[in-house]
C-alpha positions as CSV (number, residue, x, y, z in Angstrom):
1,M,9.9,4.4,19.3
2,N,8.6,7.9,20.1
3,S,5.4,8.5,22.0
4,T,3.4,9.6,18.9
5,L,4.1,6.4,17.1
6,Q,3.4,4.3,20.2
7,N,0.0,6.0,20.5
8,L,-0.6,5.2,16.8
9,L,0.1,1.5,17.3
10,T,-2.0,1.2,20.5
11,G,-4.9,3.0,19.0
12,I,-5.6,0.4,16.3
13,R,-8.4,-2.2,17.2
14,V,-10.0,-5.1,15.4
15,P,-13.4,-4.3,14.0
16,D,-16.3,-5.8,15.9
17,P,-16.9,-9.2,14.2
18,S,-20.6,-8.9,14.7
19,W,-20.7,-6.4,11.9
20,R,-19.2,-8.8,9.4
21,Q,-21.8,-11.5,10.5
22,R,-24.7,-9.0,10.0
23,A,-23.4,-8.2,6.6
24,Q,-23.2,-11.8,5.6
25,D,-26.7,-12.4,6.8
26,R,-27.9,-9.6,4.5
27,L,-25.8,-10.9,1.6
28,N,-27.4,-14.3,2.0
29,Q,-30.9,-12.7,1.7
30,L,-30.2,-10.9,-1.6
31,T,-31.7,-12.1,-4.8
32,K,-28.9,-14.5,-5.9
33,P,-27.7,-17.9,-4.9
34,V,-25.8,-17.8,-1.6
35,G,-22.2,-16.9,-2.2
36,S,-22.6,-16.4,-5.9
37,L,-20.9,-12.9,-5.9
38,G,-17.8,-14.5,-4.6
39,R,-15.1,-12.0,-3.5
40,L,-17.5,-9.1,-4.0
41,E,-19.4,-10.4,-0.9
42,E,-16.1,-10.5,1.1
43,V,-15.3,-7.0,0.1
44,A,-18.8,-5.7,1.0
45,A,-18.7,-7.4,4.4
46,Q,-15.3,-6.0,5.1
47,M,-16.4,-2.5,4.3
48,V,-19.4,-2.9,6.6
49,A,-17.1,-4.0,9.4
50,I,-14.7,-1.2,8.8
51,Q,-17.4,1.5,8.8
52,E,-19.6,-0.3,11.4
53,T,-22.8,0.4,9.5
54,M,-25.3,-1.6,7.5
55,S,-25.3,1.3,5.0
56,P,-21.6,1.5,3.9
57,A,-20.7,4.4,1.7
58,I,-17.7,5.7,-0.2
59,A,-17.8,9.4,0.4
60,A,-14.5,10.4,-1.3
61,K,-11.5,8.6,-2.7
62,S,-7.8,9.7,-2.9
63,V,-4.6,8.1,-4.0
64,Y,-1.4,9.2,-2.3
65,V,1.7,8.9,-4.5
66,F,4.8,9.2,-2.2
67,A,8.1,10.0,-4.0
68,A,11.6,9.6,-2.8
69,D,15.1,8.7,-4.0
70,H,17.4,5.9,-2.8
71,G,21.2,6.2,-2.3
72,V,21.6,2.5,-3.3
73,V,21.0,3.5,-6.9
74,Q,24.7,4.2,-7.0
75,E,25.3,0.5,-7.0
76,G,23.7,0.0,-10.5
77,V,20.5,-1.7,-9.3
78,S,18.1,0.2,-11.6
79,A,17.6,0.5,-15.3
80,Y,16.9,4.2,-14.9
81,P,18.9,7.1,-13.4
82,S,17.7,8.7,-10.2
83,E,16.7,11.9,-11.8
84,V,13.7,10.0,-13.3
85,T,12.0,10.2,-9.8
86,R,11.9,14.0,-10.0
87,Q,10.9,14.0,-13.7
88,M,8.0,11.6,-13.0
89,V,6.8,13.8,-10.1
90,L,6.4,16.6,-12.6
91,N,4.6,14.2,-14.9
92,F,2.2,13.4,-12.1
93,L,1.6,17.0,-11.4
94,N,0.9,17.7,-15.0
95,G,-1.6,14.9,-15.2
96,G,0.3,12.8,-17.8
97,A,1.1,9.6,-15.9
98,A,-0.8,6.3,-15.9
99,I,-2.0,7.0,-12.3
100,N,-3.6,10.3,-13.5
101,V,-5.5,8.6,-16.2
102,I,-6.7,5.7,-14.0
103,A,-7.6,8.1,-11.1
104,R,-9.7,10.3,-13.4
105,K,-11.7,7.4,-14.5
106,A,-12.2,6.3,-10.9
107,G,-13.1,9.7,-9.7
108,A,-10.2,9.8,-7.3
109,N,-8.0,12.7,-6.3
110,V,-4.2,12.2,-6.8
111,I,-2.1,13.7,-4.1
112,V,1.6,13.8,-4.9
113,V,4.0,13.9,-2.0
114,D,7.7,14.8,-2.0
115,A,8.9,12.6,0.9
116,G,12.5,12.7,-0.1
117,V,13.2,13.4,-3.8
118,D,16.8,14.2,-4.6
119,G,15.9,17.4,-6.3
120,E,13.9,20.6,-5.9
121,F,10.6,21.8,-7.5
122,D,9.4,25.2,-8.5
123,H,6.3,26.4,-6.8
124,N,3.4,24.0,-7.6
125,P,0.3,24.1,-5.5
126,G,-0.4,20.5,-6.3
127,L,2.7,19.1,-4.6
128,V,2.8,18.2,-0.9
129,R,6.3,19.3,0.1
130,R,7.4,17.2,3.0
131,K,10.9,16.3,2.0
132,V,12.7,14.5,4.9
133,R,16.0,14.5,3.1
134,R,17.2,14.5,-0.5
135,G,17.2,10.8,-0.8
136,T,18.3,8.1,1.6
137,R,21.9,7.3,2.2
138,N,23.5,4.4,0.3
139,M,22.4,1.5,2.5
140,L,25.3,-0.6,1.2
141,H,27.6,1.5,3.5
142,T,25.4,2.8,6.2
143,P,21.7,2.6,7.4
144,A,19.4,4.3,4.9
145,M,18.1,6.8,7.4
146,T,18.5,8.0,11.0
147,E,15.9,7.3,13.7
148,D,14.8,10.9,13.5
149,E,14.4,10.7,9.7
150,L,12.5,7.5,10.1
151,H,10.1,9.0,12.6
152,A,9.6,12.1,10.4
153,A,8.7,9.9,7.4
154,L,6.3,7.8,9.4
155,Q,4.7,10.9,10.9
156,L,4.3,12.3,7.4
157,G,2.1,9.4,6.3
158,A,0.2,9.5,9.5
159,E,-0.6,13.2,9.3
160,L,-1.8,12.9,5.7
161,A,-4.1,10.1,6.8
162,E,-5.5,12.4,9.5
163,S,-5.9,15.1,6.9
164,A,-7.8,12.8,4.6
165,C,-10.1,11.8,7.4
166,E,-10.8,15.5,8.2
167,Q,-11.7,16.0,4.5
168,G,-14.2,13.1,4.5
169,V,-12.1,10.7,2.5
170,N,-12.9,7.2,3.5
171,L,-11.2,5.1,0.7
172,I,-7.6,5.7,0.1
173,A,-4.9,4.1,-2.1
174,V,-1.2,4.2,-1.5
175,G,1.3,4.3,-4.3
176,E,4.9,5.4,-4.8
177,M,7.6,6.6,-7.2
178,G,11.3,6.1,-6.4
179,I,14.1,4.9,-8.7
180,G,15.8,2.0,-6.8
181,N,12.9,1.3,-4.5
182,T,12.4,-2.3,-5.6
183,T,15.8,-3.1,-4.2
184,S,14.7,-1.7,-0.9
185,A,11.5,-3.6,-1.1
186,S,13.4,-6.8,-1.9
187,V,15.6,-6.6,1.1
188,I,12.6,-5.8,3.3
189,T,10.7,-8.8,1.9
190,A,13.7,-11.2,2.3
191,A,14.0,-10.0,5.9
192,L,10.3,-10.3,6.8
193,T,9.8,-13.7,5.1
194,D,13.3,-15.3,5.7
195,Q,13.4,-16.1,2.0
196,P,16.6,-15.9,0.0
197,A,17.4,-12.9,-2.2
198,S,16.9,-14.9,-5.4
199,K,13.3,-15.6,-4.4
200,V,12.3,-12.0,-3.8
201,T,14.2,-10.0,-6.3
202,G,12.8,-9.2,-9.7
203,A,13.4,-7.0,-12.7
204,G,12.1,-3.8,-11.2
205,A,11.6,-1.2,-13.9
206,G,13.1,-3.5,-16.6
207,L,16.5,-5.0,-15.8
208,D,17.9,-7.7,-18.0
209,S,18.9,-11.1,-16.6
210,A,22.5,-10.1,-15.9
211,A,21.5,-7.0,-14.1
212,I,18.9,-8.9,-12.0
213,Q,21.7,-11.2,-10.8
214,H,23.8,-8.2,-9.8
215,K,20.8,-6.9,-7.9
216,V,20.3,-10.2,-6.2
217,R,23.9,-10.1,-5.0
218,I,23.4,-6.5,-3.7
219,V,20.3,-7.7,-1.8
220,E,22.3,-10.6,-0.3
221,V,25.1,-8.2,0.9
222,L,22.5,-5.9,2.4
223,L,20.9,-8.6,4.4
224,K,24.2,-9.7,5.8
225,K,25.6,-6.2,6.4
226,H,22.5,-5.2,8.5
227,D,22.0,-8.7,10.0
228,L,18.3,-8.7,8.9
229,S,15.8,-11.5,9.5
230,S,12.2,-11.9,10.6
231,S,13.3,-11.9,14.3
232,V,14.6,-8.3,13.9
233,D,12.5,-5.3,14.9
234,A,10.5,-4.0,11.9
235,F,11.5,-0.4,12.8
236,H,15.2,-1.5,12.5
237,I,14.6,-3.1,9.1
238,L,12.9,0.0,7.8
239,R,15.6,2.3,9.1
240,C,18.4,0.3,7.7
241,V,17.1,-0.6,4.2
242,G,13.8,1.4,3.7
243,G,13.0,4.5,1.8
244,F,11.3,7.7,2.9
245,E,8.4,6.9,0.6
246,I,8.1,3.4,2.1
247,A,8.2,4.7,5.6
248,A,5.6,7.3,4.8
249,I,3.3,4.6,3.4
250,A,3.8,2.5,6.5
251,G,2.8,5.5,8.6
252,M,-0.3,6.1,6.4
253,V,-1.3,2.4,6.7
254,L,-1.1,2.5,10.5
255,A,-3.0,5.8,10.8
256,S,-5.7,4.7,8.4
257,A,-6.4,1.7,10.5
258,R,-6.5,3.8,13.7
259,L,-9.0,6.1,11.9
260,R,-11.0,3.2,10.5
261,I,-10.4,4.2,6.8
262,A,-10.2,1.5,4.2
263,C,-6.8,1.5,2.6
264,V,-5.9,-0.2,-0.7
265,I,-2.3,-1.2,-1.2
266,D,-0.8,-1.3,-4.6
267,G,2.2,-3.3,-5.8
268,F,5.5,-4.6,-4.4
269,I,6.8,-1.5,-2.8
270,S,3.6,-0.3,-1.1
271,T,3.0,-3.8,0.0
272,A,6.4,-4.0,1.6
273,A,5.5,-0.8,3.5
274,A,2.2,-2.4,4.6
275,A,4.0,-5.5,5.7
276,I,6.2,-3.4,7.9
277,A,3.1,-1.8,9.4
278,Y,1.6,-5.3,9.8
279,K,4.6,-6.6,11.7
280,L,4.3,-3.6,14.0
281,Q,0.6,-4.0,14.5
282,P,-1.1,-7.0,12.9
283,H,-4.6,-5.5,13.3
284,V,-4.0,-3.2,10.3
285,R,-4.8,-6.2,8.1
286,E,-8.5,-5.8,8.8
287,Y,-8.4,-2.4,7.1
288,L,-6.4,-3.4,4.1
289,F,-7.3,-4.4,0.6
290,A,-4.7,-5.8,-1.8
291,G,-5.5,-4.0,-5.1
292,H,-3.6,-6.4,-7.3
293,Q,-0.7,-8.8,-7.5
294,S,2.2,-7.6,-9.5
295,Q,4.9,-9.4,-11.5
296,E,7.5,-8.8,-8.9
297,P,8.2,-12.3,-7.3
298,G,8.4,-10.9,-3.8
299,H,4.9,-9.4,-3.9
300,K,3.0,-12.7,-3.4
301,L,5.3,-13.6,-0.5
302,L,4.3,-10.4,1.2
303,L,0.6,-10.8,0.5
304,D,0.8,-14.4,1.9
305,L,2.6,-13.1,5.0
306,M,-0.4,-10.8,5.7
307,G,-3.0,-13.3,4.6
308,L,-4.3,-11.0,1.8
309,S,-5.6,-12.0,-1.5
310,P,-5.4,-9.6,-4.5
311,L,-8.6,-8.3,-6.0
312,L,-7.0,-8.1,-9.5
313,T,-4.1,-9.9,-11.3
314,L,-3.2,-8.0,-14.4
315,N,0.5,-8.7,-14.7
316,M,1.3,-5.1,-13.8
317,R,4.6,-3.8,-12.4
318,L,4.2,-0.1,-12.7
319,G,3.6,1.2,-9.2
320,E,2.3,4.7,-8.7
321,G,-0.9,3.3,-7.1
322,T,-2.2,2.2,-10.5
323,G,-3.4,-1.3,-9.5
324,A,-4.8,0.0,-6.2
325,V,-7.0,2.6,-7.9
326,L,-8.2,0.1,-10.5
327,A,-9.4,-1.9,-7.5
328,F,-11.5,1.1,-6.4
329,H,-14.0,0.1,-9.0
330,V,-14.4,-3.4,-7.5
331,I,-14.8,-2.1,-4.0
332,E,-17.4,0.5,-5.1
333,V,-19.4,-2.2,-7.0
334,A,-19.3,-4.4,-4.0
335,V,-20.7,-1.6,-1.8
336,N,-23.4,-0.7,-4.3
337,L,-24.5,-4.3,-4.6
338,F,-24.8,-4.6,-0.9
339,N,-26.8,-1.4,-0.6
340,E,-29.0,-1.6,-3.7
341,M,-29.9,-5.2,-4.4
342,A,-33.3,-6.3,-3.3
343,T,-33.8,-9.2,-0.9
344,F,-35.9,-12.2,-1.8
345,A,-38.7,-10.8,0.4
346,Q,-38.6,-7.3,-1.1
347,A,-38.6,-8.6,-4.7
348,Q,-41.2,-11.3,-3.9
349,V,-38.9,-13.9,-5.4
350,S,-39.0,-17.4,-4.0
351,G,-35.8,-18.5,-2.2
352,A,-34.0,-21.8,-2.5
353,T,-35.7,-24.8,-1.0
354,S,-33.7,-27.3,1.2
355,S,-32.9,-30.6,-0.5
């Protein structure tokens, strides 16, 4: 581990629990039965603790869509060819993808990042060009990336989090695009949770049952080839079977926690990245929100590993940060309720009497 990453890990601290208690005390005084806003109260209290203020605010919102290709696509693990990664990046830049529509409604900026797409792009001011390499190596034959490449991808995510902080962004979402990346996420999940490949591997972008079984076998081979399990260092797991977009998201999750920025994770792939960050530094959990729970079977296992409960369950499996940005609305409403509802005293409403 290089010194920059070591500093990143050691700079993350748990929010002072007194802020969460102060938030709960105020929530209990608002004009409603105690606890009646359910998860919204938990979200509000977490935002108070993250920002360490009794007047939490969402100043600006951004979603980062990290794109990269995977060499393991050569093994027939995806329903789509790898060139779709590049084509979808162009779609993001042109504003025509689902994430663009959802982000516009949420008032969030979409930042598209080329972390390792196997292709080039003409000049486009909307694209963050930070390609580590044109796709990872085929991890069936060799580790997906070198240590230097891994550090570069982690640093990419960390630097973008720092840039977001400098621009006043205090609510971010992480999403991804990368044909073949559910295979990578499946191996990571099996390794971190010690679950069999069949329990963590799903249809990805739309595989049929026979293709899913082939993908399961590939995941099994990858686990054995790289000798992966929960006792293995998370950096090693990420280097052997990760993707550049997954590593970049892990770096962003770590840096966001150090900078005390609330981070909303999306589906299976971004949650696999967050789980790597969590294994490296468990304190990141205090700064994370799980936007939703996807249809991918491994997603719930990862959420359970981190002790996170999804804000939404909409049977989505798209990626791109779509579920995370949908959850922005829930977080904003929770903050607004905390700030704007009257207390019983302010509204001159009688509180509950003890029975």
